[in-house]
C-alpha positions in Angstrom: 17.8 8.9 14.5 18.7 11.3 17.0 15.6 11.9 19.4 15.6 15.2 21.5 13.3 15.8 24.5 10.4 18.0 23.5 10.7 21.4 25.2 7.5 23.4 25.0 9.6 26.7 24.6 10.8 25.3 21.4 7.5 25.6 19.8 5.9 28.5 21.8 6.5 31.0 18.9 8.0 31.2 15.3 11.0 32.8 17.0 11.4 29.9 19.3 11.0 27.4 16.4 13.6 29.3 14.3 16.1 29.1 17.3 15.6 25.3 17.5 16.1 25.0 13.7 19.2 26.9 14.0 20.6 24.3 16.3 19.8 21.6 13.9 21.3 23.6 11.1 24.6 23.9 13.0 24.6 20.1 13.1 24.2 20.1 9.4 27.0 22.5 9.0 29.4 20.6 11.1 29.6 17.7 8.7 28.0 19.3 5.5 25.2 16.9 5.7 21.6 18.0 5.4 19.4 17.1 8.5 15.8 16.1 8.4 14.0 17.7 11.3 10.9 15.6 12.2 8.3 17.3 14.8 5.6 14.9 16.1 2.7 16.2 18.2 -0.6 14.5 19.3 -3.8 16.1 18.2 -7.4 15.9 18.5 -9.2 13.1 16.6 -9.0 13.4 13.0 -9.8 11.4 10.0 -6.6 11.2 8.0 -8.4 10.8 4.7 -10.6 13.9 5.2 -7.5 15.8 6.1 -5.9 14.5 2.9 -9.0 15.3 0.9 -9.2 18.8 2.2 -5.9 19.7 1.1 -5.6 17.5 -1.9 -3.3 18.7 -4.6 -2.9 16.6 -7.8 0.6 18.0 -8.2 1.8 16.7 -4.9 2.7 13.1 -4.2 0.8 11.4 -1.5 0.2 8.2 0.2 -2.6 6.8 2.3 -3.4 3.5 3.8 -6.3 2.6 6.2 -7.7 -0.6 7.7 -11.1 0.6 9.0 -11.9 -2.3 11.1 -8.6 -2.1 12.9 -9.0 1.7 13.5 -5.9 2.5 11.9 -5.0 5.0 9.1 -2.1 6.9 7.9 -1.8 9.8 5.3 1.1 11.8 4.1 1.8 14.4 1.3 4.3 16.6 -0.4 8.1 15.6 -0.2 10.8 16.0 2.4 13.1 13.3 0.9 12.7 11.0 -1.9 14.4 8.2 -4.1 13.4 5.7 -6.8 15.1 2.2 -7.4 14.9 -0.4 -10.0 16.6 -3.8 -10.5 17.0 -7.0 -8.6 18.6 -5.1 -5.6 15.8 -2.4 -5.3 14.8 -3.5 -1.8 18.4 -3.5 -0.5 18.8 0.0 -2.0 15.5 1.1 -0.4 16.8 -0.2 2.9 20.0 1.9 2.5 17.9 5.0 1.7 15.9 4.6 4.7 18.9 4.0 7.1 20.7 7.0 5.7 17.6 9.3 6.0 16.8 8.2 9.6 20.4 8.5 10.5 20.4 12.2 9.6 17.0 12.8 11.2 16.5 15.0 14.5 13.2 14.2 15.9 11.2 15.8 18.7 8.0 15.1 20.2 6.0 11.9 21.0 8.2 9.6 18.4 7.2 6.5 20.4 3.5 7.3 20.0 1.5 5.3 17.3 2.8 6.5 13.9 5.1 9.0 15.7 8.3 10.2 14.0 9.2 10.1 10.4 8.0 7.4 8.1 9.2 6.2 4.6 6.1 5.5 2.2 6.8 3.2 -0.5 5.1 2.0 -3.8 6.9 -1.0 -5.3 5.9 -2.3 -8.6 5.1 -6.0 -9.3 8.5 -6.5 -11.2 11.9 -5.2 -10.5 11.9 -3.0 -13.7 9.0 -1.2 -15.3 8.4 -0.2 -18.9 9.4 3.2 -20.1 6.0 4.8 -20.3 4.7 3.6 -16.9 3.7 6.3 -14.5 5.4 4.7 -11.5 9.0 3.6 -11.0 9.9 0.1 -9.8 10.1 1.7 -6.3 9.0 5.1 -5.5 9.9 6.0 -1.8 9.5 9.4 0.0 9.2 11.0 3.4 6.4 13.4 3.4 6.5 16.9 4.5 3.4 16.4 6.6 1.8 13.2 8.0 -1.3 12.5 10.0 -2.2 9.2 11.4 -4.8 7.5 13.7 -4.3 4.4 15.8 -7.4 3.6 17.9 -8.1 6.8 19.8 -4.6 8.3 19.3 -4.0 10.8 16.4 -0.4 11.9 15.6 0.6 14.7 13.4 4.2 14.9 12.0 5.9 17.7 10.2 9.2 16.8 8.4 11.5 19.5 7.0 15.0 19.2 5.5 17.5 21.6 7.0 20.5 22.2 4.6 23.7 23.8 5.8 22.7 26.9 3.8 18.9 26.8 4.4 16.8 30.0 4.7 15.8 29.4 8.4 13.2 32.1 8.3 11.2 30.5 5.5 11.6 27.1 7.0 10.3 28.1 10.3 7.5 29.9 9.0 6.5 26.8 6.9 6.8 24.4 10.1 5.1 26.8 12.3 2.1 27.0 9.8 2.0 23.1 9.7 2.3 22.9 13.4 -0.5 25.2 14.0 -2.7 23.8 11.4 -2.7 20.1 12.9 -2.6 21.4 16.5 -6.0 22.8 15.9 -7.1 21.3 12.6 -10.7 21.8 11.8 -12.6 20.7 8.7 -15.5 23.3 9.6 -15.9 25.4 6.6 -13.6 23.2 4.5 -16.5 21.7 2.4 -16.9 23.1 -1.0 -19.0 22.1 -3.9 -18.2 18.6 -4.5 -16.7 17.7 -7.9 -19.1 16.0 -10.4 -19.2 12.2 -10.0 -18.9 10.1 -13.1 -22.4 8.9 -14.1 -21.5 7.3 -17.5 -18.4 5.6 -18.7 -17.2 3.3 -21.4 -15.0 0.3 -20.7 -12.7 -1.4 -23.3 -10.6 -4.7 -22.9 -8.2 -5.4 -25.6 -7.1 -8.9 -24.4 -8.8 -12.2 -24.7 -8.6 -13.4 -21.0 -10.1 -16.9 -21.7 -7.6 -17.6 -24.4 -4.8 -16.5 -22.0 -6.1 -19.0 -19.2 -6.3 -21.8 -21.9 -2.7 -21.0 -23.0 -1.5 -21.0 -19.3 -3.1 -24.4 -18.7 -1.4 -25.8 -21.7 2.0 -24.7 -20.1 1.0 -26.1 -16.8 0.2 -29.4 -18.4 3.6 -29.3 -20.0 5.2 -28.8 -16.6 6.4 -25.3 -17.2 4.9 -24.2 -13.9 2.3 -25.3 -11.3 0.5 -22.1 -10.9 0.3 -18.8 -12.5 -1.8 -15.8 -11.7 -3.3 -13.9 -14.6 -5.0 -10.6 -14.4 -7.4 -8.6 -16.7 -7.3 -4.7 -17.3 -10.4 -2.8 -18.2 -9.8 0.6 -19.4 -12.3 3.1 -18.4 -13.3 6.6 -19.8 -15.7 8.7 -17.8 -17.8 11.7 -18.6 -16.0 13.8 -15.9 -12.6 13.4 -14.2 -12.4 10.9 -11.3 -11.6 12.3 -7.9 -9.3 9.4 -6.6 -9.8 10.2 -2.8 -13.7 10.4 -3.2 -13.5 7.0 -4.9 -11.3 5.7 -2.2 -13.7 6.9 0.5 -16.4 4.7 -1.1 -14.2 1.7 -1.1 -13.3 2.0 2.6 -17.0 2.3 3.4 -17.9 -0.8 1.3 -14.8 -2.9 2.4 -14.0 -2.2 6.2 -12.1 -5.3 6.5 -9.7 -4.5 3.6 -6.7 -2.1 3.3 -7.9 1.1 1.5 -4.9 2.6 -0.2 -3.9 5.5 -2.5 -0.5 6.6 -3.8 0.1 9.4 -6.3 3.1 10.3 -8.2 2.6 14.1 -8.1 2.1 14.1 -12.0 -1.6 13.5 -12.0 -1.6 9.6 -11.6 -3.1 7.8 -8.5 -3.0 4.0 -7.8 -6.0 3.3 -5.6 -7.6 0.1 -4.2 -9.1 -1.9 -1.3 -6.7 -4.9 -0.8 -7.7 -7.9 1.3 -4.2 -9.0 1.7 -1.5 -7.9 4.1 1.9 -8.9 2.5 3.9 -8.4 5.6 3.8 -6.5 8.8 6.5 -6.0 11.7 5.7 -4.4 15.0 8.0 -4.8 18.0 10.0 -7.5 16.4 6.9 -9.7 15.4 6.1 -10.5 11.8 2.8 -11.2 10.5 1.7 -12.1 7.1 -1.5 -13.3 5.2 -1.8 -16.2 2.9 -4.8 -15.5 0.9 -5.7 -17.8 -2.1 -8.9 -19.6 -3.1 -12.0 -17.6 -3.9 -15.8 -18.0 -4.1 -18.7 -15.5 -4.1 -20.7 -14.5 -0.9 -24.0 -16.1 -0.7 -27.5 -14.6 -1.0 -28.6 -15.0 2.7 -27.1 -16.9 5.5 -27.8 -20.3 4.4 -26.4 -19.8 0.8 -23.4 -17.9 2.2 -22.6 -20.8 4.5 -22.9 -23.2 1.6 -20.5 -21.2 -0.5 -18.0 -21.2 2.3 -18.2 -24.9 2.8 -17.8 -25.4 -0.8 -14.8 -23.4 -1.0 -13.2 -25.3 2.0 -14.1 -28.6 0.3 -12.6 -27.4 -3.2 -9.7 -29.5 -4.2 -8.6 -26.9 -6.7 -8.8 -24.0 -4.3 -7.1 -26.1 -1.5 -4.2 -26.9 -3.9 -3.9 -23.4 -4.9 -3.7 -22.2 -1.3 -1.2 -24.8 -0.2 1.2 -23.7 -3.1 1.1 -20.2 -1.7 1.6 -21.3 1.9 4.5 -23.6 1.1 6.3 -20.8 -0.7 5.7 -18.4 2.2 7.0 -21.0 4.6 10.1 -21.9 2.5 11.2 -18.2 1.9 10.7 -17.1 5.5 12.2 -20.3 7.0 15.3 -19.6 4.8 15.8 -16.4 6.8 15.7 -18.2 10.0 12.1 -17.6 11.1 10.1 -20.1 13.1 6.6 -19.8 11.7 3.3 -20.3 13.5 0.1 -20.8 11.6 -3.1 -22.8 11.8 -3.0 -26.4 10.3 -5.9 -25.6 8.0 -7.0 -22.5 6.3 -10.1 -20.6 7.4 -12.5 -18.4 5.6 -11.9 -14.7 5.2 -15.2 -13.2 4.4 -15.3 -9.8 2.6 -18.4 -7.8 1.5 -18.6 -9.5 -1.9 -16.2 -12.5 -1.7 -14.8 -15.0 0.6 -11.3 -16.4 0.4 -9.1 -19.2 2.1 -7.0 -17.6 4.7 -4.0 -18.7 6.7 -2.4 -16.1 9.0 1.3 -16.5 9.6 3.3 -15.3 12.5 7.1 -15.4 13.7 9.5 -13.4 15.7 12.2 -11.9 13.7 15.6 -13.3 14.5 18.5 -10.9 15.0 19.8 -9.3 11.9 16.6 -9.8 9.9 14.5 -6.9 9.2 11.2 -6.0 7.6 12.6 -5.3 4.0 14.5 -8.7 4.2 11.2 -10.5 4.5 9.5 -8.3 2.0 12.3 -9.1 -0.7 12.0 -12.9 -0.3 8.2 -12.8 -0.2 7.3 -10.4 -3.1 5.8 -11.6 -5.4 4.1 -14.4 -3.5 2.5 -17.2 -5.6 -0.8 -15.5 -4.7 -0.1 -12.8 -7.3 2.7 -14.4 -9.4 2.8 -18.2 -9.5 5.0 -21.2 -8.6 7.7 -21.8 -9.3 8.0 -18.1 -9.0 10.7 -17.4 -11.7 9.1 -19.4 -14.5 5.6 -18.1 -13.7 6.5 -14.5 -13.3 8.6 -14.7 -16.6 5.3 -15.8 -18.5 2.9 -13.4 -17.1 3.7 -10.4 -19.4 3.2 -12.2 -22.7 0.1 -14.0 -21.4 -1.6 -10.8 -19.9 -0.7 -8.5 -22.9 -0.4 -5.5 -20.6 2.3 -4.1 -18.1 1.3 -4.6 -14.4 3.0 -1.5 -12.9 1.9 -1.2 -9.3 -0.9 -3.8 -9.8 0.0 -6.8 -7.5 3.0 -4.8 -6.2 3.8 -4.0 -2.5 2.5 -0.8 -1.0 3.3 0.3 2.5 5.4 2.3 5.1 8.3 1.9 7.4 9.5 3.8 10.4 12.7 4.4 12.2 12.1 1.8 14.9 12.0 -1.2 12.4 8.3 -1.3 12.2 6.1 -1.1 9.1 3.4 -2.7 7.1 3.0 -3.6 3.3 -0.1 -4.7 1.6 -0.6 -6.3 -1.9 -1.8 -3.8 -4.5 -4.8 -5.8 -5.8 -8.5 -5.0 -6.2 -7.0 -1.7 -7.6 -7.2 1.0 -10.4 -4.8 3.4 -12.0 -6.5 6.6 -12.2 -5.7 9.9 -14.1 -8.2 12.7 -15.0 -11.2 11.0 -16.8 -9.4 7.7 -17.3 -9.0 4.7 -15.2 -7.4 1.1 -15.7 -9.0 -1.3 -13.3 -7.3 -4.5 -12.5 -8.5 -8.0 -11.3 -6.8 -11.4 -11.4 -7.2 -15.1 -10.5 -4.8 -18.1 -9.7 -4.5 -20.6 -12.6 -3.8 -24.2 -11.6 -4.5 -27.7 -12.9 -8.3 -27.9 -13.0 -8.9 -24.3 -13.7 -11.3 -23.4 -16.4 -11.3 -20.2 -18.6 -15.0 -19.5 -17.9 -14.8 -19.8 -14.0 -11.6 -17.7 -13.9 -13.3 -15.0 -16.2 -16.4 -15.0 -13.8 -14.1 -14.7 -10.7 -12.3 -11.6 -12.2 -15.8 -10.1 -13.0 -16.9 -10.4 -9.3 -13.5 -8.7 -8.3 -14.0 -5.9 -10.7 -17.4 -5.1 -9.5 -16.2 -3.4 -6.3 -13.9 -1.0 -8.1 -16.4 -0.3 -10.9 -19.2 0.5 -8.3 -16.8 2.8 -6.5 -15.8 4.6 -9.8 -19.4 5.1 -10.8 -21.6 5.5 -7.7 -25.3 4.8 -8.0 -27.6 7.5 -9.2 
């Protein structure tokens, strides 16, 4: 990425901006390669979700991710560059796309600010390939035309515009100028309109016998086919009015401030939303972080009951074994890349609004030559959403579950030109389109699991999404 010093005169008027874009176009004409011009500015405090909702268009792809308790959120919409990938090399192909995109980027403004400069947003399905009628490809990646993000007290807006050798500079300059002016003085005053009707009634159907699937998986575990497998349920919901995915997401982030609230839309009316408790991998300034999250119990009613629930989870042989399988896999795969991992000797408790989990945070410095997507490619899917051994368990999931996962339990996130980025696991999630939603929840099956208990665990996980989809009267 070529970073130019920001000259105030470059953005003082549409005419000055056009002259700047003309310089960028000459670079594109010199080698016949389109340039991506990325203009970052710091702006007054904004809520990225409010901005995205204010200009929401079902026909435009978007990406949103927020961790409320960390005061971090990023939103982007429309498309400046995009690509899709499938197959066993999909993450390597994604890396090449990102490298090529950033290599032909001309960036100005505070690109070193939090969330400054262009970002590639990514939705990666659970599997390397998806079925023909799935709404999202195995990997959907795009650089947005506009992006706004908050990190603590700093809000950064980015406009990205492709400049082709034969581009209409007058039209481009006008578009970028409008975006620049909008975010430099963005105000939601007057943006409120009559809220869309919220669903008050819906019907739910489930076509697969989950308890029977768990029983079948336990027989395969007893036969030695695999040690652990994660099986999910899918509830199909039909509401009395269309769902508004971003309003549903707002409810989720309010209910679950310690989770990653996320939304990704394909631009054809489908949105995948959720509140995930699990960071898959994060890289910042060369340091990698990951969450190992496996083993679940409900929150208690009152402090004493809650503490008793947590103590029972910590003492549970079944849950400790399930957690150990995931941690061992993460260690093995990252150590094979040359990472020296640091983590607590014993898991602790991660308490969420409705559940608590066994949790082990993992950290390591990336060695030379290893990048974020290298780690992502070896980690995904972890035994927390797939199973162990991975190949045998993942191969059995489709038949045992009876539905295609798509983005459920996939990897959703972003990456920047400085080697940083963050991906979360697409769980506690729903696929939404018009008046229909498919809601997902899963549980890890190991020796000692019982069909009734795993069914009850998935019911607990469903509740968060169902409450958000159908607010109380």
